[in-house]
N, C-alpha and C positions, 0 to 999 in steps of 0.2 A: 191511452194510445190515441194519437192523432191521425185522422185520414182526411185526405183533400176532398172538399165538397164538390170538385169538378170532375176529377178523374178517379177518385177513390183510393189513390194510392197511399200507402202508409208513410207517415211523415217522421222524420228524426225530431227528437226533443229540442224544442228552441228554434226550430227552422221558421223563417219569415216567409219563404216562397217554396212552392211545391217544385221539386226537381224534375217532375215529369212534365207538367204543363205550365209552370210558371205562376200559378195562382198565388195571390198575396193572402197567406194564411193569417187568421186571426188567433186570439188567445182562447176563445170559447168556442166559436162555431165550428171549427175543424176537429173538436175533441169528441166527435160522436162515437160512442163505442160500437163495436161490431157484435153481431149477435142480437140479443134482446134490446128492444127499444128502451130508451131512457124515459122516464116519466116526463110527460109534456105538461108544463104549467101554462104554456102559451105557444101559440104557432110561430114558427120561424119568421113569417112575413110581418108579424106583429111586434116582434121583440127586437129593437134596433140593437140591443147589446149582443144578440146572438148572430149577428151578421159579421162576415169576415171583415178584417181590418182594412181600410181602404187609405191609400196614399193620395193626399190632394195633388200631387205632381203626376200620379199614375193612375187616372180614372179607368184606365182599360185593363187593369190587372184582373186575371182570372176571366170569369165570364162577364160580358157587358152589362151594364146597369148595377142595381144595387140588390143585395140580398141573393138567396138562392133561386135558381131557374125553376120553372114549373115542373119540368121533367125530372130535375134532381130531387124536388120535394117528393114526387110520387115514388121515386126509387128509395129514398131515404125512409119513408113511411110504410113502404110495402103495399100500398093500396092499389087497387085497380082502377079506381076513378081518380080523377084529378083532385088535388087537395086544394080546397079553396081558402084555407086558413081559418075558417069559422065553421066548426062541426055543428051539424043539425042538433037540436035539443034532444037528449036522451040517446043520441047516437055517438058513441066514442070511438074514435079510430083505433084505440088501443084496447077496447072492450072493457074500460073502466071509467068511473065518474071523472069528469074533467072540470077544471076550474073555468069559471066564466072567461070567455075569450075577450081580448082587448079589441077595440075598434081597429079595423085593418087600416094601415096607412097607405097613403097614395104612393104608388111605385114611381120613383123619379125616372126621368127620360134616360134612355140608354146612351144618348148622346151628350149628356150633362157632363161639363168639365172638359170637353174636347177643345183645345186652343184654336183660336180663329186662323193661326198660321197653318194649321193642318188643312183647313178648307181651302185656303188661298194656294197651297202647294198642290193640292189635288186639282184645282181649277187650272193652274198653270199647266200641269202635265197633260190634262185632257186637251187643252187648247193647242199646245205644241203638236201633239199627235194628230189631232183632228185637222189642223191646217197643213200639216205636212202631207196629207193626201192629195192636196191640190198643187203641190210644188213639184218641180222637175226632179225625177230620181236619177235618171241617166240621160246623156246625149252623146252622140257618136263623134267620131274623127274620121279623116279621110273622105271617102265617098259617102259616108254615113253622117257627115258633119251637118248638124242642124236638125238631125232626127231625134226629137226629144221624147222622153218617156215619162208620163206623169205617174206619181207613186200611186194614185188611185186606180190607174188602168192596169196596173200589174197585179195579178191575182195573189201571188205569194206576199207581196208588200201589204196588199189590202187586208188579207186575213190576219196576218201577224200584227198589223197596226190596230185592228178592232180588238184583237185579244189583249193587248196592252191597255186599251182604252177601257175595256170591260174590268180589267184587274183592279182599277181604282175603286170599284164598287165593292170589293171583297171586305174591306174594313167596315163598311156601313152595313153589310149583310150579317156580318158577324156580330156587330153590335146589336142588331135588331133580333139576334137570337136564331138566325135561320140554320146556322151549323150545329146548333145543339151545345150541349155542355161538354163534349169531348174535344172540342176545338179550342184552344187556348191562344193567347195573343202571339206566342212564338210560332204556332203553326200557321197563323194568318201571315205573319212575316215571310215564312218560307213559301207560302203559296203565291204571294205577290212577287217574290223574286223569280221563282220558276216560271211564272206567267210572262214575265218581261224578258227572260233570258233568250227566247227565240229571236227577238228583235236585234239583239246584240250579235247573234250568230248570223242573222240576215246581212247586217252591215259588213261584217267580216268576210262573208262569202262574196258579196259584191266587190270589196276591195281586192280580194284575190282574182276575181274575174277581171277587174280593171288592170291589174298588174299583167296578167296573162295577155290581155288584148293590146297592151301598150306596145308591144314589140311590133305588131302588124301594122300599126299606124292607120288601120282601116277597119274600124269595128263600131258597132252601135252601143257597146257597153264600156267604152274605154274611159269615159268621165263620169264620175259621181258629182251630182249637183247639190242643191240647197236641202232637198227633202231628207236625206240621211242625217244631215247636221241637226235639223230640228226635231225630226222623229227620235233620234238616239237620245237627245237631251230629255224629251218628254218621257220616253221609256224608262230611263234612269231615275227620273223624279217619281214615276209611278211605282217603281220597285221598291223604294225606300220606306222604312218603318217611319210612321208619323210620330211626333213628339209625345202624343197621348198613348202610344203603343210601345213605349220604352220604360222599362222598370226603372225606379229611382236608384240613385247611388251607382255602384259597380256591379249590380246583380247581372247585367246584361253586358258587361264590358267586352267579353270575347265575341259576341254576336255583333256589337257595335264596331269592333275593330275590323270586321268583314269589309266595312264601307271604306275604311282607309286603304284596304288592299284594292278595292274597286278603283278608287282615285288613282293609286299608283299603276294599276292596270291600264287605265285609259291614257295615262302619260306614256307608259311603255308602248301602247298600240300606236300612239302617234309617232314615237321614235322609230318603230320598225317600219311604218309606212314611208317615213321620210328617207330612211336608209335605202329602202327598196326603190324610191324615186331617183336617188342619187346613182345607184348601181345601174338601173336601167337606163338613165341618162348617159352615163359614161359608156356603156355598151353601145348605145345608139349613136354617139358622137363618134366613137372608135370606128364604127362601121360605116358611117355616112360622111365622115369629115372631108373626104376628097370627091364626094359626090357633086358633080356640076350643078344639079338642081339645088342642093343645099347651099352651095356657094353663090348661087343666083339671088339668094334671099338678102345678100348684101350684109351679112353678119360678120365677115371676116373670119378670124379665128374662132371656131366654136367652143374652144375650151375656156375662153374668157367668160361668156355668159353661163357656162356650166359651173364654173367656180362661183360666180356671184349668186346664181340661184341655189347652190348648194349651202353657201353660207346663210342665206335667208331662211331656208328651210330648217337648218340647224338651230337658229336663234328662236324660231317659233316653238321648237321642241324644248329647248333649254328654259324658256319660261315655265312651261307646264312642269317639268321635271324638278326645277328648283322649288316650287311650290309643293309639289307632291312630297318631296324629301323632307321638307320642314314640317309638314303636317304630320308626316309619319313619325317624327320626332316629338309630336305633341304641342306644336306651337299654335295658338289661337289666332295670333296676329297674321300668321302666313294664311291660315284658313279663311280668315275675313278678307284677306287680299285675294285669295283665289276665288271667292264668291263674287266679289266685285268685278274681277276680270271676266268671269262667266257672264255677268249681267251686261257688261260692256260689249262682249262678243255677241250677245243676243240683239243688242242695239244695232251693232254694225251688220248683223244678219238681216235685220228687218229693212234697214235702208238699202242694203243690197238687192232686195227683192224689188225695190224701186228704181233700179239702175244706177245705183251710186258708183261712182268711178273709184277704182282701187281697193275694193274688198272682195276678197277670194274666199268663197265658201266651197268651191268645188275641189275635186281631187282627180288629178291626172297622173298616173302612174309614170308617164314618160318625162315628167319635168318637175324637179322639186320647187316648191313655193312656200310662201308664208301663209298657209291655208289655216282658216278658222273653223274648219269642219269639226275638229275635236275640242275646241275651246268651249263651246256651249255644253257639250257633255261633260267636260271636266268641271266646269262650274257648277253643274247640277249635282255631280257626285260629291264634290267637296263641301256643298252646302246641306248635305244630309244631316238631320238632326242626331243621328248616331255619332258622326264625326264631332259635332259640336259638344256633344256629352263628354267625349273623351278629351277634348282640349279646353274645356271651359275653365279649368283650374289654373291655367296660364294666361288668361285673359288680361290684357294690359288695363292699369287703373285709368280712370277718367282723367286724372292730372298728368299721366305720363303718355301724352300724345307723340312725343319723340320716339319711344320704343315702338308704338303702334305704326308709325310712319316708315320705319326702316325697311320693311320689306317692299313697300311700294317705290321707296327711293332707290333701292337696289335694282329692281326690275326696271324702272325707267333708265337708270345708268346703263344697263345692258342694251336696251333698246336704242337709246341715242347714241351710244358708242358704236353699235352696229350700223346705224344710219350715217354716222360721221366716216366710218371706214369705207362703207359702200359708195359714199358720195365722192370721197377722195379717190378711190380706185377708178370709179366711172369717169371722173373728170379727167384723170390722167390718160385713160383709155381713149376718150373722145378726142383728146389733143393729139395723141400719137396717130390714131387712125383717120384723123381729119373728118370726125363726125359731127353732127349737129348736137347742141345742147350743152357746151362746155360752160357757158354762163349759168345756166340752171343748176348744173351740178356744183359749181362754185357757190352759189347762194344756199344750196342745200348743206353744203360742208360747213359754212360759216354759222348757219342757224344751229346744226347739230352740235357744233362746238359750244355754243351759247347754252344749249340744253344740258350738255355734259357738265359744264362748269357749274351750272345751277344745281345739278344733282350731287356734285362733289362738295359745294359749299352749304347746301341746305342743312345737313345735320349740324354744321358748326355754328351757324347763326341761329338755328332754332334751339340749341342748348344753352343760350344765354339765360333765358327765363321761360316760364311756362307759356306766357302770352306769345312769346316769339315763335313757338311751334306752330300755334294757330295761324298767326298773321303771315309768317314767312312761308308756310306749307301752302296757304291759299294763294299767295302771290305767285309761288312757282307754278302752281297749277294753271293760273291764269296766262303765265308766260308760255307754257307748253301749248296751251289751246291757241294762242294768238300766232305763234310761230309755226305751228303745225297747220293752222288754217290757211296762212300765206303760202307755204310750200303746197298744199293741196290745191290752191287755186292756180299757182304756177304750173303744177303738173296737168292740171285740166286744160289749161291754155296751150301748153306745149304739145300735149297729146293729140297730134293731127293725123295719126295713123302712119306716119313715115317710119320705114324700117330702119332708118338710121338713127332714130331717137332711141339709143340703146339704154338698157338698164332701167327703164322706167317702171316696168312691172315688178322688178326686183325690190323696190323700195316703197311702192305705193301703199301696200297694206301696212308697213311699219308706220308710215306717216299717219295713216288713218288710226292706227292704235295710239299713237302718241297724241293725236289731236282730240280723240274721243273718249278713249278708255282710261288712259292713265290719269288725266285730270280728274276724272270721275272718281277713280279709286282713292286719289289723295283726298279729295273733298269728302268723301264718304268716310274715310278713316278719321277725319277731323271732326265732322259735324253730324253724322248720322246718328251717332248714339246720343240719347237725351242726357245722360249723366254728364257726358263730355261737354255738351252745350251748356248745362247748368254750371259746370265748373268754370267754363270761360267767363260767364257773367260775373263770377266772383273774383276775378283777377283784376288787379289794379293796373292802369295804363302804364305801358314800359317807359321808364325814364332813364336818368343817369344812374340811379342806384342799380347795382348788379352789372353794370356794363364794365368795371374794371377800372374807372377812372371818374373823377369829378372835377369840376372847375371852381376855383377859388371864388367865395361869396355867392355861388349860385344856390338857389333853393333846392332842397332834396325832398325825397318822398317823405312824407310825415309818418312817424310810427303811431300804431294804434294806442288809444287812451292818453293822448298828449293834453287833451282839453279836459280830461276827467281828473278830479283829485285823487292822489295816491292812496288816501285813506278808503276810498271806495272799491279798491281792487279786492275781491274775495280771496281769503286765506293769506293776505299779506298784512305785516304790521303797519300801523299808522304812520310811524315815523322810523327812519333809518338813520344811522350815523354815517356821515361822509368820511371816507378814508382816502386820503392823499388825492383829493378831488382837483383834477386838472380840467378846467371848463373848456368845453368847445365853444361855448358862448359865455358872455359875462353872467356871473352868478346871479345878478339882480334881474335878469331877463324874466318875464312872466312865463308861466308854463303854458299858456295858451298859444304862444308863438310857434310857428313851424320850426323844426330843427335846422340850423344853417349847415352849410357845407363844412367839411373837415378843414382845419387850419393848415397853413402851408407848413412844409417841413421845417423852415427856418423858424417859424413861430413856435413850433411844438417843443424845440429844445429848450426855450427860455420860460416855459409856463412853471409857476411855482404853485404849490398847494396852499390853500387858504388856512389862516390861522385857526387854531381850535377855538370853537364857539362861533364861528361865522355862520350865518344862515344857510341851509341847504337850498339849492336852487329850486324854486317853485314850491317849496313846502314851508318855509319860514322856521324851520326847526333848527336847533343848535346842536353842535357835536358834543358828544360825550368823551371826555379826554381819557376815561378809563379803557376805552376799547381802541385807542390809537395803536397801529402796529409798530413793531420795532423799527420798521424803515423810516418812520418819521422822528426818530430820536436824534440826539445831538452828538452822538459818539462819532469821532472822526472816521472810523472804519465805515459806518453806515453812510455817512455823507459822501465819502470817496466812492463806495459802491453805487450809490444812487447816481452820482454824477458820471461814473463811467458807463452805467447802463444808459442813461439818457443820451450821452454822446454817441454811443453805438447805434441806438434806435431811438429816434425822436418820438416815436408813438409808444414806447415801452410804458410810460406811465399811465397812458390812456388804457392800454391793453390790460395792465395789472389792475387798474381800478374796475374795468368792465368784467374781470374775472372775479373780483372779490364779492363773497355773498353779502357783505355788510354795506354795499353801496346802496344808496337810496334808490327807490324805484323810478322816480322821475329823472334821476341821473342816468340809469339804464336806458331809459327812454332816449335820452339825448345821445348816449354812446352808441346806440343801435344805428345811428345815421352815419357813423364813421366807418369807411369800408374795411378797415382792419380790426377795429374794436368790435365789430358786430360778431364776429366769430366767438370771441370770449363771452359776449353777452349771451349768445345761443347755449353755450355750455354753463352758464352761471345757474346754480340751483335756485337762485332767488328770483329768476326772470318769471314774470306772470304769464298766463297762458295766451292772453290776446297778443302780447309782444312776441311770443314765440311762433304763433300762427302767422303774424306778419312777416317774421323773419323767413319762415318756410316758403313764402310767396316770391321772394326775391330771385330764386333760381341760382343762387350763389353755391357752387359745389362745396365749398368749404363750410359754409354755414349748414348746408343739409347734412354733412357728415357729423357736424357737431350736435345737430338735432337727433340724428340717429343713435348717437352714443348716449343720449339722455334716456333712451327707452330700455 
């Protein structure tokens, strides 16, 4: 009968983890019988075989460190004094003679095996929480405008922030054995989550207070500033289980899935706050629309800016909702995109603290906006190791960068389309109402159309071959940055404080996201992964091959093994018999020359097969007449069929030769440079591995399908 060495619970036969505390059960150490003590031949500390089984990926399973804890050894042996692992001479803890004890092994550190990323994550969480204490938590409107309240000066915010900071140390205290053997890694996860829950409740309470104060237009709590954005992101990171605290495989899948729901919850909270902003704005405009004071602001019809601001707020929520939905479905590419968005939002938040124009981290319930207050928190939640564990099986291969790029391309298309629509609407509005800034909106509209066109065309041009995904994706990121930077400079120059410069605030944050965040997301998808960078180095430069056309007499990409003798290819016969050999180049050409381009259609119809016994191109071997197929016979029916096939398709002979297993290897190498014959070469069972690898790098969908059918 097995018992858990941590909590003492009886275990089911064959179980690898304790259902009570999650301890990683071994095959020997957990089988201690109840009642009488088993004969001890060596102390538990001195017998590595007696220690519970440890997963290299899960160093934190059960009690921290290696072997049993001191307290558990005392309980297991039933002694009143701590068990040192080496009994005194003549004194047996079991009342009987003992075998000589083995030398005690040095106990490894309880922190051994903790990934560096866990320490980095803890450091980022502490920094975000700590520096949020020095940021503005709220500031007022109306007669309270300018009355700022720093987070550190509010007692409730200060105490809850310190609680979240101290919660980061729970994992380290547990690993050091402070909590004893009764606390397992799952209890540690729950403690950290409960310790950071008050911060989330605090932010929600202040959001509700802001909504309640928005209607009065005269309150010191109506606007939340940067401190809740940074602090909430830090609290979410502090609450997450670290990678070294997650059991391997699917043992903790239900617990890991809780963080997917947290991610969706943050997106839902952002949606609720935006809807509240829109409703409060509509109610306010309906009540103040005819107010002379409101009309004196020079905004004309108040419903126009309400429509623009509402659209902007919905776009900011749509980005988070789309990422959260696809992460819920298990997409790792969307998860990585969400993490990059969170990092980009953190960068914008930092530059907003320096007074950068157009970045909004505050939340005012009386007016919808493209606020980034929840973007950092969303990025922190989706970056949880628990979420990565659930989605890792859908991770895109290093060679498939186009699939990894699609989420970033779609989000960019949404943002650029919104910018184009807002620019067009604002341009028409300024012309109708005779406001300033029509030329500025015209430039914004044209630039936005260029960005939209690029997002639409990028998947098509990147699908030509694997190298194009890297090159064209990086080029589009550069275009986004340059055009966005120009628009940002124009906005800064035009923003002179005039009330007639309408709509500027409605698109400023979108421009900042397109300038700084989305280019970073695209480049991170392409180049951040080391395996992806290594794969790019193996790709040949993009040329005419794979583009769907070639020029007559233009040199093509050289197939692998062209300079090597055919007889040196492993697993292939030294000589092959040519069958109906229709040369792409003269048969006397040496094998060391690069393969020429495919012959013109008019020439292909008149090519004749060489006579039996003619030398094979590049090998010097002669044909064996006994293996000639019936197609080369002299029967009138065969000749008529061959002529009819050649007239219908000039390349039929080349394709048939490329598909024939008896075709010489050097000949297959030449045929691989023909755009139509290479598909047959890919399906030929005689094609050697190097040539198959070369064909797989061309990015030709038909060739890729033929290669997949070989598997």
